[in-house]
N, C-alpha and C positions, 0 to 999 in steps of 0.2 A: 435307653440309648447310652452306649458307653462313651467314654471320653475320646477314644480313637475314632469312633463313628462320627462324633461331633466335629472333631478336627478334620476328618476327611470331607465332611459336608461343607465346612467353612472353606477348605482349600478348593473344593469344586466351585463354590460360589465365587471365590476370588479369581479363579481361573476364567470363569465366564465373564466376570467384570473386566478383567484384563483384556480379554478378547474383544469386548465391546469398545473399550477405550482405544485399542489399537485400530479397530475399524474406524472409529470416529477420527482418530489422528490421521489416518489415510485419507479420509474425506476432506479434512481440513487442508492437508497438503495439496490435494487436487484443486480445491477452491483457490488456495493461495497462488498456485501456478497459473490458473486461469486469470486471476486478478492481475498478476504481474505481467502476463502477456498482453492483456487489455490495456494496462497502463502504458506499456512500452509502445504498442501499436496505435492506440487511439488517443490517449490523453497527452502523452509527452510531445508528439510532433506539433500539435497546435500551440502548445506552450512555447516551444522553441521558436515557432514563427512569430508569436507575440513578442517574445524577447528580442528577436532580430528587428522587428518593426519598431519597438521602443527605442532600441539603440539608434536606428536610422533617424527617427524623429528627433532624438536628442542631438544628433550630429547636424541636422539640417535646420533646426529651429534657432532663431536668434536668442541669445542669452538675455536675461532680464536687464543687465547693464547696457547692452547695445540698444535695447528697446527704449530705455530711459534716455540714453544719449540722443537718439533720433527724435524723441518726443520734445526735447528741449531745443531743438534746432529751429 
């Protein structure tokens, strides 16, 4: 096998590897898109509700100082 044939064989193998990597990258992008959509539609809304509920609780609950003052009365 000549050097040219070896080089051509290596280039062909590298081309096949590059094609597989591009296919893998495409699959990863599709998966990432699905994860992002799931996060946006399923995960984040409940977290937002939890955050709003936490803020409401903080606004309506008595502070520690107020509780201590009432306890000493």
